[in-house]
C-alpha positions as CSV (number, residue, x, y, z in Angstrom):
1,X,-39.1,-6.2,-26.4
2,X,-39.6,-10.0,-26.7
3,X,-43.2,-11.3,-26.9
4,X,-42.9,-13.1,-23.6
5,X,-41.5,-10.1,-21.8
6,X,-43.9,-7.8,-23.3
7,X,-46.8,-10.0,-22.3
8,X,-45.3,-10.3,-18.8
9,X,-45.9,-6.6,-18.4
10,X,-49.1,-6.2,-20.2
11,X,-51.2,-9.1,-18.9
12,X,-50.4,-8.3,-15.3
13,X,-52.9,-7.0,-12.8
14,X,-52.4,-4.9,-9.7
15,X,-52.8,-6.8,-6.4
16,X,-56.0,-5.9,-4.6
17,X,-56.3,-8.1,-1.5
18,X,-53.6,-6.2,0.4
19,X,-55.7,-3.0,0.2
20,X,-58.4,-4.9,2.2
21,X,-55.6,-6.1,4.6
22,X,-54.5,-2.5,5.0
23,X,-58.0,-1.2,5.6
24,X,-58.4,-3.8,8.3
25,X,-55.0,-3.5,9.8
26,X,-55.0,0.3,10.3
27,X,-58.2,0.5,12.2
28,X,-57.1,-2.5,14.2
29,X,-53.9,-0.6,15.1
30,X,-56.0,2.4,16.1
31,X,-58.2,0.1,18.2
32,X,-55.2,-1.2,20.0
33,X,-54.0,2.4,20.7
34,X,-57.5,3.3,21.9
35,X,-57.5,0.4,24.3
36,X,-54.1,1.2,25.6
37,X,-55.1,4.9,25.9
38,X,-58.3,3.8,27.7
39,X,-56.2,1.7,30.1
40,X,-53.9,4.7,30.8
41,X,-56.8,7.1,31.1
42,X,-55.9,9.0,28.0
43,X,-59.2,8.1,26.5
44,X,-62.5,8.5,28.5
45,X,-60.4,9.4,31.5
46,X,-61.6,8.9,35.1
47,X,-58.6,9.3,37.2
48,X,-60.1,11.6,39.9
49,X,-63.2,11.5,42.1
50,X,-65.9,14.0,41.8
51,X,-66.6,16.1,44.9
52,X,-69.3,14.7,47.0
53,X,-72.4,16.7,46.8
54,X,-74.2,14.6,49.5
55,X,-72.8,12.4,52.3
56,X,-73.0,8.7,52.4
57,X,-76.2,7.2,53.8
58,X,-76.3,7.1,57.6
59,X,-76.6,3.3,57.6
60,X,-73.3,3.2,55.7
61,X,-71.6,5.8,57.8
62,X,-72.4,4.1,61.0
63,X,-72.1,0.5,59.9
64,X,-69.2,-1.8,59.2
65,X,-66.9,-1.8,56.1
66,X,-68.5,-4.8,54.3
67,X,-71.6,-3.7,52.5
68,X,-74.4,-5.7,50.9
69,X,-76.7,-3.2,49.0
70,X,-80.1,-4.0,47.8
71,X,-81.6,-0.8,46.4
72,X,-81.9,1.5,49.4
73,X,-81.4,-1.2,51.9
74,X,-77.8,-1.6,53.2
75,X,-76.6,-4.5,55.3
76,X,-73.2,-3.9,56.8
77,X,-70.8,-6.2,58.7
78,X,-67.5,-5.8,60.5
79,X,-64.8,-8.1,61.6
80,X,-65.2,-9.8,65.0
81,X,-62.9,-8.8,67.9
82,X,-59.3,-9.8,67.7
83,X,-59.7,-10.6,63.9
84,X,-58.0,-8.6,61.2
85,X,-58.7,-8.8,57.5
86,X,-55.6,-7.6,55.7
87,X,-56.5,-6.2,52.3
88,X,-54.2,-4.9,49.5
89,X,-55.3,-2.7,46.6
90,X,-54.2,-2.2,43.1
91,X,-51.7,-5.0,42.5
92,X,-50.1,-7.2,41.7
93,X,-46.8,-5.4,41.8
94,X,-43.8,-7.4,40.5
95,X,-41.6,-6.0,43.3
96,X,-43.7,-5.8,46.5
97,X,-46.4,-8.4,46.0
98,X,-44.0,-11.3,46.1
99,X,-42.4,-9.9,49.3
100,X,-45.8,-9.5,50.9
101,X,-46.8,-13.0,50.0
102,X,-43.5,-14.3,51.5
103,X,-44.2,-12.4,54.7
104,X,-47.8,-13.7,54.9
105,X,-46.7,-17.2,54.3
106,X,-44.0,-16.9,57.0
107,X,-46.6,-15.8,59.5
108,X,-49.3,-18.2,58.3
109,X,-51.6,-15.4,57.6
110,X,-54.2,-14.9,54.9
111,X,-55.3,-11.7,53.2
112,X,-57.6,-10.4,50.4
113,X,-56.0,-8.9,47.4
114,X,-58.2,-6.4,45.5
115,X,-56.5,-6.6,42.1
116,X,-56.3,-4.3,39.1
117,X,-57.5,-6.3,36.0
118,X,-54.9,-4.6,33.8
119,X,-52.0,-5.5,36.2
120,X,-53.4,-9.0,36.7
121,X,-53.3,-9.5,32.9
122,X,-49.7,-8.2,33.0
123,X,-48.6,-10.5,35.9
124,X,-50.6,-13.7,35.7
125,X,-48.1,-15.7,37.6
126,X,-48.6,-13.6,40.7
127,X,-52.3,-13.9,40.5
128,X,-52.0,-17.6,40.5
129,X,-49.6,-17.5,43.4
130,X,-52.1,-15.4,45.4
131,X,-54.8,-18.0,44.7
132,X,-52.6,-21.1,45.3
133,X,-51.4,-19.8,48.8
134,X,-55.0,-19.5,50.0
135,X,-55.6,-15.8,49.7
136,X,-58.8,-14.3,48.5
137,X,-59.1,-12.2,45.3
138,X,-61.3,-9.2,44.9
139,X,-61.7,-6.6,42.2
140,X,-60.2,-3.1,42.3
141,X,-61.5,-2.5,38.7
142,X,-59.5,-2.9,35.5
143,X,-57.5,0.4,35.6
144,X,-58.3,1.8,39.0
145,X,-60.8,4.3,37.6
146,X,-63.0,6.3,39.9
147,X,-66.3,4.7,39.0
148,X,-68.3,7.7,40.2
149,X,-66.5,9.8,37.6
150,X,-66.7,7.2,34.9
151,X,-69.0,7.0,31.8
152,X,-71.5,4.2,31.8
153,X,-69.4,2.3,29.2
154,X,-66.2,2.7,31.2
155,X,-67.9,1.5,34.4
156,X,-69.2,-1.6,32.8
157,X,-65.9,-2.4,31.1
158,X,-63.9,-1.8,34.3
159,X,-65.8,-4.5,36.1
160,X,-66.3,-6.9,33.2
161,X,-62.7,-6.9,32.0
162,X,-61.4,-7.4,35.5
163,X,-63.5,-10.5,35.8
164,X,-62.2,-11.8,32.5
165,X,-58.6,-11.0,33.6
166,X,-59.1,-13.0,36.8
167,X,-60.7,-15.8,34.9
168,X,-57.8,-16.0,32.4
169,X,-55.1,-15.8,35.0
170,X,-56.4,-17.8,38.0
171,X,-59.7,-19.3,36.7
172,X,-61.8,-17.5,39.3
173,X,-64.7,-15.1,39.5
174,X,-65.0,-12.8,42.5
175,X,-68.0,-11.2,44.2
176,X,-65.8,-8.7,46.2
177,X,-65.3,-5.2,45.0
178,X,-63.4,-2.3,46.5
179,X,-64.0,1.0,44.7
180,X,-60.8,2.8,43.8
181,X,-59.9,6.0,45.6
182,X,-62.1,5.0,48.5
183,X,-61.1,4.2,52.1
184,X,-63.6,4.0,54.9
185,X,-67.3,3.5,54.2
186,X,-68.1,7.2,54.7
187,X,-66.0,8.0,51.5
188,X,-68.8,6.2,49.5
189,X,-70.6,9.5,49.1
190,X,-72.1,11.4,46.2
191,X,-71.4,9.8,42.8
192,X,-69.3,7.0,44.4
193,X,-72.4,5.8,46.3
194,X,-74.4,5.7,43.0
195,X,-71.5,3.7,41.5
196,X,-71.6,1.3,44.5
197,X,-75.3,0.8,44.1
198,X,-74.9,0.0,40.4
199,X,-72.1,-2.5,41.2
200,X,-74.2,-4.1,44.0
201,X,-77.0,-4.6,41.4
202,X,-74.5,-6.8,39.5
203,X,-74.0,-9.0,42.5
204,X,-70.9,-7.4,44.1
205,X,-70.2,-7.1,47.8
206,X,-68.6,-3.7,48.5
207,X,-65.6,-3.8,50.9
208,X,-64.3,-0.6,52.4
209,X,-61.9,-0.3,55.3
210,X,-62.2,0.6,58.9
211,X,-61.3,4.1,60.1
212,X,-57.6,4.4,61.2
213,X,-58.8,5.1,64.8
214,X,-60.2,1.5,65.2
215,X,-57.9,-0.8,67.2
216,X,-56.9,-4.2,65.9
217,X,-58.2,-5.8,69.1
218,X,-61.7,-4.6,68.1
219,X,-61.5,-6.4,64.8
220,X,-60.9,-4.5,61.6
221,X,-60.4,-4.4,57.9
222,X,-57.0,-2.9,57.2
223,X,-56.3,-1.3,53.8
224,X,-52.9,-1.3,52.2
225,X,-51.3,-0.8,48.8
226,X,-48.4,-2.8,47.3
227,X,-45.4,-0.6,48.5
228,X,-42.5,-0.7,50.9
229,X,-44.6,1.2,53.5
230,X,-47.3,-1.4,53.3
231,X,-44.8,-4.2,53.8
232,X,-43.4,-2.5,57.0
233,X,-46.9,-1.8,58.4
234,X,-48.0,-5.3,57.7
235,X,-45.0,-6.7,59.4
236,X,-45.6,-4.6,62.4
237,X,-49.3,-5.5,62.5
238,X,-48.6,-9.2,62.2
239,X,-46.6,-9.0,65.5
240,X,-49.5,-7.5,67.4
241,X,-50.3,-9.9,70.3
242,X,-53.9,-8.7,70.6
243,X,-54.9,-10.2,67.3
244,X,-55.8,-13.9,67.1
245,X,-56.4,-14.3,63.4
246,X,-55.2,-12.6,60.2
247,X,-57.6,-13.8,57.5
248,X,-59.6,-13.0,54.4
249,X,-62.7,-10.8,54.4
250,X,-65.2,-13.7,53.9
251,X,-63.5,-16.0,56.2
252,X,-63.4,-13.4,59.0
253,X,-67.1,-13.0,58.6
254,X,-67.7,-16.7,58.6
255,X,-69.0,-16.7,55.0
256,X,-68.2,-18.8,52.0
257,X,-65.4,-17.7,49.8
258,X,-66.2,-14.9,47.3
259,X,-64.1,-16.7,44.7
260,X,-65.7,-19.3,42.4
261,X,-64.4,-21.4,39.5
262,X,-65.2,-20.3,36.0
263,X,-66.1,-22.3,32.9
264,X,-63.7,-23.2,30.1
265,X,-65.3,-20.6,27.9
266,X,-64.8,-17.8,30.5
267,X,-61.3,-19.0,31.0
268,X,-60.6,-18.9,27.2
269,X,-62.1,-15.4,27.0
270,X,-59.8,-14.3,29.8
271,X,-56.8,-15.7,28.2
272,X,-57.7,-14.0,24.9
273,X,-57.8,-10.7,26.9
274,X,-54.4,-11.4,28.5
275,X,-52.8,-12.2,25.1
276,X,-54.5,-9.1,23.6
277,X,-53.2,-7.0,26.4
278,X,-49.7,-8.4,26.0
279,X,-49.7,-7.9,22.2
280,X,-51.1,-4.4,22.6
281,X,-48.5,-3.4,25.1
282,X,-45.7,-4.9,23.0
283,X,-47.1,-3.2,19.9
284,X,-47.4,0.2,21.4
285,X,-44.0,-0.1,23.0
286,X,-42.4,-1.1,19.7
287,X,-44.3,1.5,17.8
288,X,-43.2,4.3,20.1
289,X,-39.6,3.3,19.3
290,X,-40.5,3.1,15.6
291,X,-42.1,6.5,15.8
292,X,-39.1,8.0,17.5
293,X,-36.7,6.4,15.1
294,X,-38.7,7.3,12.0
295,X,-39.0,10.9,13.2
296,X,-35.3,11.0,14.0
297,X,-34.4,9.6,10.6
298,X,-36.8,12.0,8.8
299,X,-35.2,15.0,10.5
300,X,-31.7,13.5,10.0
301,X,-32.4,13.1,6.3
302,X,-33.6,16.7,5.9
303,X,-30.5,18.0,7.6
304,X,-28.2,15.7,5.7
305,X,-29.8,16.8,2.4
306,X,-29.1,20.5,3.2
307,X,-25.6,19.8,4.4
308,X,-24.6,17.8,1.3
309,X,-26.4,20.3,-1.0
310,X,-24.1,23.0,0.5
311,X,-21.1,20.8,0.0
312,X,-22.2,20.2,-3.6
313,X,-22.3,24.0,-4.3
314,X,-18.8,24.4,-2.8
315,X,-17.4,21.5,-4.9
316,X,-18.8,22.6,-8.3
317,X,-15.8,24.5,-9.5
318,X,-13.4,21.6,-8.5
319,X,-14.8,19.0,-10.7
320,X,-16.6,20.9,-13.5
321,X,-15.7,22.9,-16.6
322,X,-14.0,26.0,-15.7
323,X,-11.3,24.2,-13.7
324,X,-8.0,24.5,-15.6
325,X,-7.6,20.8,-16.3
326,X,-11.1,20.3,-17.8
327,X,-11.7,21.3,-21.4
328,X,-15.0,22.7,-22.7
329,X,-17.1,20.1,-24.5
330,X,-18.4,21.1,-28.0
331,X,-18.6,17.7,-29.6
332,X,-21.7,16.8,-31.7
333,X,-24.6,15.2,-29.9
334,X,-27.1,12.5,-30.8
335,X,-30.5,13.1,-29.1
336,X,-32.9,10.2,-28.7
337,X,-36.6,10.9,-28.3
338,X,-38.7,7.7,-27.8
339,X,-42.3,8.5,-28.4
340,X,-45.6,6.7,-28.2
341,X,-48.8,8.8,-28.9
342,X,-47.1,12.0,-28.0
343,X,-48.7,14.3,-30.6
344,X,-49.6,16.9,-27.9
345,X,-46.0,17.7,-27.1
346,X,-43.6,16.3,-29.7
347,X,-43.4,19.5,-31.8
348,X,-42.5,21.6,-28.7
349,X,-39.9,19.2,-27.7
350,X,-38.2,19.1,-31.1
351,X,-38.3,22.8,-31.6
352,X,-36.8,23.5,-28.2
353,X,-33.9,21.2,-29.1
354,X,-33.5,22.8,-32.5
355,X,-33.3,26.2,-30.7
356,X,-30.4,25.0,-28.6
357,X,-27.2,27.0,-28.5
358,X,-25.5,23.7,-29.1
359,X,-26.3,23.4,-32.8
360,X,-24.3,20.3,-33.9
361,X,-27.2,17.8,-33.2
362,X,-28.6,14.6,-34.6
363,X,-32.2,14.3,-33.3
364,X,-33.6,10.8,-33.7
365,X,-37.4,10.5,-32.9
366,X,-38.2,6.8,-32.5
367,X,-42.0,6.4,-32.9
368,X,-42.9,3.2,-30.9
369,X,-46.0,2.2,-32.8
370,X,-48.0,5.4,-32.1
371,X,-51.7,5.4,-33.2
372,X,-51.9,9.2,-33.4
373,X,-49.9,11.7,-35.5
374,X,-46.7,11.7,-33.5
375,X,-44.5,10.4,-36.3
376,X,-46.1,12.6,-38.9
377,X,-45.8,15.8,-36.8
378,X,-42.1,15.0,-36.2
379,X,-41.5,14.2,-40.0
380,X,-43.1,17.5,-41.0
381,X,-40.5,19.5,-39.2
382,X,-38.2,20.6,-42.0
383,X,-34.7,20.3,-40.5
384,X,-32.0,17.9,-41.7
385,X,-30.9,17.3,-38.1
386,X,-34.3,15.6,-37.3
387,X,-34.6,11.9,-38.2
388,X,-37.8,9.8,-37.6
389,X,-37.7,6.1,-37.2
390,X,-41.0,4.1,-37.0
391,X,-41.2,0.7,-35.4
392,X,-43.9,-1.6,-34.0
393,X,-44.8,-1.0,-30.4
394,X,-42.1,-2.7,-28.3
395,X,-41.6,-0.4,-25.3
396,X,-39.4,2.5,-24.3
397,X,-36.2,0.5,-23.7
398,X,-36.5,-1.1,-27.1
399,X,-37.1,2.3,-28.7
400,X,-34.0,3.7,-27.1
401,X,-31.9,0.8,-28.2
402,X,-33.2,1.3,-31.8
403,X,-32.1,5.0,-31.6
404,X,-28.8,4.0,-30.1
405,X,-28.1,1.7,-33.0
406,X,-28.6,4.7,-35.3
407,X,-26.6,7.2,-33.3
408,X,-23.7,8.8,-35.2
409,X,-22.0,10.6,-32.4
410,X,-20.1,9.6,-29.3
411,X,-22.3,11.7,-26.9
412,X,-25.9,10.5,-26.6
413,X,-28.6,12.5,-24.9
414,X,-31.9,10.7,-24.0
415,X,-35.0,12.8,-23.5
416,X,-38.7,12.4,-23.1
417,X,-41.1,13.5,-25.8
418,X,-43.2,15.6,-23.3
419,X,-40.2,17.7,-22.3
420,X,-39.0,21.1,-23.5
421,X,-35.5,22.5,-22.9
422,X,-33.8,25.8,-22.2
423,X,-31.6,26.9,-25.1
424,X,-28.4,26.3,-23.2
425,X,-29.5,23.0,-21.7
426,X,-27.7,20.7,-24.1
427,X,-24.5,22.6,-23.9
428,X,-24.5,22.6,-20.1
429,X,-25.6,19.0,-19.9
430,X,-22.6,17.6,-21.7
431,X,-19.9,19.6,-20.0
432,X,-19.2,17.2,-17.1
433,X,-18.3,14.6,-19.8
434,X,-15.0,16.4,-20.1
435,X,-13.9,14.3,-17.1
436,X,-12.9,10.9,-18.5
437,X,-14.4,9.0,-15.5
438,X,-17.9,10.4,-16.0
439,X,-20.1,8.1,-18.0
440,X,-23.5,9.8,-17.5
441,X,-24.9,13.2,-16.5
442,X,-28.3,13.9,-15.0
443,X,-30.0,17.2,-15.9
444,X,-32.3,19.3,-13.8
445,X,-35.9,18.4,-14.5
446,X,-38.5,21.1,-13.6
447,X,-42.3,21.0,-13.6
448,X,-43.7,23.1,-16.4
449,X,-47.5,22.7,-15.7
450,X,-47.4,23.9,-12.1
451,X,-50.4,26.3,-12.0
452,X,-52.8,24.0,-10.2
453,X,-52.4,22.6,-6.7
454,X,-51.3,19.1,-7.8
455,X,-48.7,20.6,-10.1
456,X,-47.4,22.8,-7.4
457,X,-47.0,19.9,-5.1
458,X,-45.0,18.0,-7.7
459,X,-43.0,21.2,-8.4
460,X,-41.9,21.1,-4.7
461,X,-41.2,17.4,-4.9
462,X,-39.0,17.8,-7.9
463,X,-37.0,20.7,-6.4
464,X,-37.0,19.7,-2.7
465,X,-36.9,15.9,-3.2
466,X,-35.4,14.8,-6.5
467,X,-33.0,17.6,-7.2
468,X,-31.8,18.0,-3.6
469,X,-31.3,14.3,-3.5
470,X,-29.2,14.4,-6.6
471,X,-26.9,17.0,-5.1
472,X,-26.3,14.7,-2.2
473,X,-25.9,11.6,-4.4
474,X,-23.2,13.4,-6.5
475,X,-21.2,14.3,-3.4
476,X,-21.5,10.7,-2.1
477,X,-20.9,9.3,-5.6
478,X,-24.0,7.1,-5.6
479,X,-26.5,8.8,-8.1
480,X,-29.2,6.0,-8.6
481,X,-31.1,7.6,-11.5
482,X,-30.4,9.7,-14.5
483,X,-34.0,10.7,-15.4
484,X,-35.5,9.8,-18.7
485,X,-36.5,13.5,-19.2
486,X,-32.9,14.7,-19.7
487,X,-29.7,12.7,-19.4
488,X,-26.4,12.6,-21.3
489,X,-24.3,9.4,-21.8
490,X,-21.1,8.3,-23.4
491,X,-22.0,6.1,-26.3
492,X,-19.3,3.6,-25.5
493,X,-20.5,3.4,-21.9
494,X,-24.0,2.5,-23.1
495,X,-22.7,-0.1,-25.5
496,X,-20.5,-1.5,-22.8
497,X,-23.5,-2.3,-20.5
498,X,-25.4,-3.7,-23.4
499,X,-27.7,-0.7,-24.1
500,X,-30.9,0.0,-22.3
501,X,-32.2,-3.1,-20.4
502,X,-35.8,-4.3,-20.8
503,X,-35.7,-6.2,-17.4
504,X,-37.4,-3.5,-15.4
505,X,-40.0,-0.8,-15.8
506,X,-37.6,1.9,-14.6
507,X,-35.2,1.6,-17.5
508,X,-33.5,4.9,-16.5
509,X,-32.7,3.7,-13.0
510,X,-31.6,0.3,-14.3
511,X,-29.3,1.8,-16.8
512,X,-27.7,4.2,-14.2
513,X,-27.0,1.4,-11.8
514,X,-25.5,-0.7,-14.6
515,X,-23.1,2.2,-15.4
516,X,-22.0,2.4,-11.8
517,X,-21.3,-1.3,-11.7
518,X,-19.3,-1.0,-15.0
519,X,-17.0,1.5,-13.2
520,X,-18.4,4.8,-14.5
521,X,-19.2,7.9,-12.5
522,X,-22.6,9.6,-12.7
523,X,-23.0,13.3,-11.9
524,X,-25.7,16.0,-11.7
525,X,-25.6,19.2,-13.8
526,X,-28.2,21.4,-12.1
527,X,-27.9,24.2,-14.7
528,X,-29.1,22.0,-17.6
529,X,-32.8,22.7,-17.3
530,X,-35.6,20.7,-18.8
531,X,-39.3,21.4,-18.4
532,X,-41.5,18.4,-18.1
533,X,-45.3,17.8,-18.0
534,X,-46.4,16.1,-14.8
535,X,-49.7,14.3,-14.2
536,X,-52.7,16.6,-13.7
537,X,-55.0,14.1,-11.8
538,X,-54.4,11.9,-8.8
539,X,-55.2,8.8,-10.9
540,X,-52.5,9.7,-13.4
541,X,-50.1,10.5,-10.6
542,X,-50.8,7.2,-9.0
543,X,-50.1,5.3,-12.1
544,X,-46.9,7.1,-12.9
545,X,-45.4,6.8,-9.4
546,X,-46.5,3.2,-9.0
547,X,-44.5,2.4,-12.2
548,X,-41.5,4.4,-11.0
549,X,-41.5,2.8,-7.6
550,X,-42.1,-0.7,-8.8
551,X,-39.4,-0.3,-11.4
552,X,-37.0,1.1,-8.9
553,X,-37.6,-1.9,-6.6
554,X,-36.9,-4.1,-9.6
555,X,-33.6,-2.3,-10.3
556,X,-32.5,-2.4,-6.7
557,X,-33.1,-6.2,-6.6
558,X,-31.3,-6.7,-9.9
559,X,-28.2,-4.8,-8.8
560,X,-28.1,-5.9,-5.2
561,X,-24.7,-7.4,-5.9
562,X,-23.2,-4.0,-5.9
563,X,-23.4,-4.1,-2.1
564,X,-20.4,-6.4,-1.9
565,X,-18.4,-5.0,-4.9
566,X,-15.5,-2.7,-4.8
567,X,-14.6,0.6,-6.4
568,X,-17.4,2.8,-7.8
569,X,-19.8,-0.1,-7.9
570,X,-19.3,-0.8,-4.2
571,X,-19.6,2.8,-3.2
572,X,-22.9,3.1,-5.1
573,X,-24.2,-0.2,-3.6
574,X,-23.4,0.5,0.0
575,X,-24.4,4.2,-0.2
576,X,-27.0,4.5,-2.9
577,X,-28.9,1.2,-2.4
578,X,-28.8,1.5,1.3
579,X,-30.2,5.0,1.1
580,X,-33.0,4.0,-1.2
581,X,-33.9,1.0,0.9
582,X,-34.0,3.0,4.1
583,X,-35.5,6.3,3.1
584,X,-37.6,5.5,0.0
585,X,-38.8,2.0,1.0
586,X,-38.6,1.4,4.8
587,X,-39.7,4.9,6.0
588,X,-42.7,5.1,3.6
589,X,-43.8,1.6,4.8
590,X,-43.8,2.9,8.4
591,X,-45.7,6.1,7.5
592,X,-49.2,4.7,8.1
593,X,-48.2,3.8,11.6
594,X,-46.7,7.2,12.2
595,X,-50.0,8.8,10.9
596,X,-52.1,6.6,13.2
597,X,-50.0,7.6,16.2
598,X,-50.2,11.2,15.2
599,X,-54.0,11.1,14.9
600,X,-54.2,9.3,18.3
601,X,-51.9,11.9,19.9
602,X,-53.9,14.8,18.5
603,X,-57.3,13.3,19.6
604,X,-56.6,11.8,22.9
605,X,-53.1,12.4,24.3
606,X,-51.9,16.0,24.1
607,X,-53.2,18.0,21.1
608,X,-50.9,20.8,21.8
609,X,-47.9,18.5,22.1
610,X,-48.9,16.8,18.9
611,X,-49.4,20.1,17.1
612,X,-46.0,21.3,18.4
613,X,-44.2,18.3,17.0
614,X,-46.0,18.6,13.7
615,X,-45.2,22.3,13.4
616,X,-41.6,21.7,14.4
617,X,-41.2,19.0,11.7
618,X,-43.0,21.3,9.2
619,X,-40.7,24.1,10.1
620,X,-37.6,22.0,9.3
621,X,-39.2,20.9,6.0
622,X,-40.1,24.5,5.1
623,X,-36.5,25.7,5.8
624,X,-35.0,22.8,3.9
625,X,-37.4,23.3,1.0
626,X,-36.7,27.1,1.0
627,X,-33.0,26.4,0.7
628,X,-33.6,24.0,-2.2
629,X,-35.8,26.5,-4.0
630,X,-33.1,29.1,-3.6
631,X,-30.4,26.8,-5.0
632,X,-32.7,26.0,-8.0
633,X,-33.5,29.7,-8.7
634,X,-37.2,29.2,-7.8
635,X,-39.5,31.5,-6.0
636,X,-39.8,30.8,-2.3
637,X,-43.4,31.7,-2.3
638,X,-44.2,28.3,-3.6
639,X,-43.8,27.0,-0.1
640,X,-47.4,28.0,0.9
641,X,-48.6,24.6,-0.6
642,X,-46.3,22.5,1.5
643,X,-48.5,22.2,4.6
644,X,-51.4,20.9,2.5
645,X,-49.0,18.5,0.8
646,X,-48.6,16.6,4.1
647,X,-52.3,15.7,4.2
648,X,-53.0,14.3,0.7
649,X,-49.9,14.0,-1.4
650,X,-47.7,12.4,1.3
651,X,-50.3,9.7,1.9
652,X,-50.6,9.0,-1.8
653,X,-46.8,8.6,-2.1
654,X,-46.5,6.1,0.8
655,X,-49.5,4.1,-0.4
656,X,-47.6,3.8,-3.8
657,X,-44.7,2.3,-2.0
658,X,-46.8,-0.1,-0.1
659,X,-48.6,-1.2,-3.3
660,X,-45.2,-1.6,-5.1
661,X,-43.6,-3.6,-2.3
662,X,-46.6,-5.9,-2.0
663,X,-46.7,-6.3,-5.8
664,X,-43.0,-7.3,-5.7
665,X,-43.4,-9.7,-2.8
666,X,-46.4,-11.4,-4.6
667,X,-44.5,-11.6,-7.9
668,X,-47.0,-9.4,-9.7
669,X,-45.9,-8.1,-13.0
670,X,-47.0,-4.5,-13.5
671,X,-48.1,-3.3,-16.9
672,X,-46.9,0.0,-18.5
673,X,-49.1,2.9,-17.5
674,X,-49.1,5.7,-20.0
675,X,-50.0,9.2,-18.9
676,X,-52.4,11.3,-21.0
677,X,-50.4,14.3,-22.4
678,X,-51.7,17.8,-22.9
679,X,-48.6,19.5,-24.2
680,X,-48.3,21.9,-21.2
681,X,-44.7,21.3,-20.3
682,X,-43.7,24.7,-21.7
683,X,-46.4,26.8,-20.0
684,X,-43.9,28.0,-17.3
685,X,-41.2,29.0,-19.6
686,X,-40.8,32.7,-20.0
687,X,-42.0,33.6,-16.6
688,X,-39.5,35.5,-14.5
689,X,-37.6,33.6,-11.9
690,X,-34.9,34.2,-9.4
691,X,-31.4,33.7,-10.6
692,X,-30.1,30.2,-9.8
693,X,-27.3,30.1,-7.3
694,X,-24.1,29.2,-9.3
695,X,-26.3,28.6,-12.4
696,X,-23.5,29.8,-14.7
697,X,-20.0,28.5,-14.9
């Protein structure tokens, strides 16, 4: 690796500011959901009245519908004879409020509109029209909550937010309040009377309605909603010849208007509420669609993986050795083992290769400037097939190119120095190269150190994620990666693409994509089994997956031209790159939003429904993973760790994607992160396992 390129990777630092942004954004998203849930009475609900345990005070029951309350003293008033105060609750409504306003204007009548703050914020133009046409505005609380059933916080917010909404929409403050779910004054009983007293202490005048038995000629306050029935009854009442005036509540009582102008600061706060409400509604609406799409795509991906895995099993005998037109491959093989400080596992790796049933091997260990005994341990293995090359530290890609330059045979296998192999792995791995169009073959990498929970999680990911993906990729002819742990190549194909590129940190993915673009096919040989050592701590796992994901993004960007190419390259680009972009980049980026919505649903919406959706999705995953384990010859009992995987492992993986995407967008250059080895890749070998389906040819 050149000095500038090497420095480009080594001197880089991970971006940090975006974690602060994520920490701020996710709680903000949850706050928006809480506010919307509060508005819809999913949080701190108060949709129904409490039963009255005591009647309304006698002075209220016998008095008029307009109440001024001062402690235990109540002053009530009623409309004078032949005067009707038309009142409308709960709007504005985009359908019926304009029609009611048209009707009132036609009859030169005035009315009092007791508005919902939330609806006022949603329809500011209608609020301004109500004000401009001379009508009076009152409060019907922000969400129409029953204040007698509300918590102290909700009661205070219901009134305060309504005033802010009116200030932001019409620039007014109102002193009139009609308690939701109340009609005549006698309905202000029990807890509702206590709520009325609290509101009056804040300066509100309570407005109820007259009983339905009271005649218009006697003077009355008539209560309507914003509906077609209200329109019809208003039209009928406006034609009553025994009424001289249809007016507002305060005008009918000969009092000053209850509406007053607000300051610029109050208007600004109101507009902020309106914008926040609009943004919150839009956000939740969009996110509901995103949640539905993400869930649908997730289920579709699982079902598609299982379908294509089945197709892959059925197609094996058509394109693999055993078919009459494909010969058995027994040619000599060069195996390249790049190594840097791999003393813990290098001997096991080499010995497992020397024990291979395919004996005609050239094993080249390229020591990339190790500071431990890696090179010495490899040199001390007394076998003429093993060759050790030492070079200054230059990176894995450079080490592979050094080995390629010293390869004697036309078939080249690249493996990792922490991996051990089944005796027949090399022979099985090279068999697909009998087909002249195949330029590379991916082996089946399994987790060796799977005894602990983190290892078991990765074991499931390798079988259910990586290997099931590879089956689908082979059927669709778009395999994006031949893993560094075990992969076979034609030497002339490697030389044709210029060897192993140093442009990305995912040199295996970069190389595979380059082979597709050069016209070669890449296939998967599931019976060529290699056992690898996986990270044993979350920190190591983070570093490994961050490098993988970042390198994959680099390779995707580098080979984006495949999207418009023809032949194998075009198929790979339009199928493989699209799949990676959609399911391995876009969906993980949406995962935090899905989790926030899931948490909200479990806490405030319908926990049983949320649990049902989660269990349904888990059931599909378990069924798909069980099928993948069966195909790979693994015990199905490993599935017991999958539910726990969804709570820690999944979050870690999507945070890796977020980190990688942000790093790419910011132009950050990631340094190589080396995992601490313990030489435990072979610990699972020798344990009994189920027979792999179609594992033999």
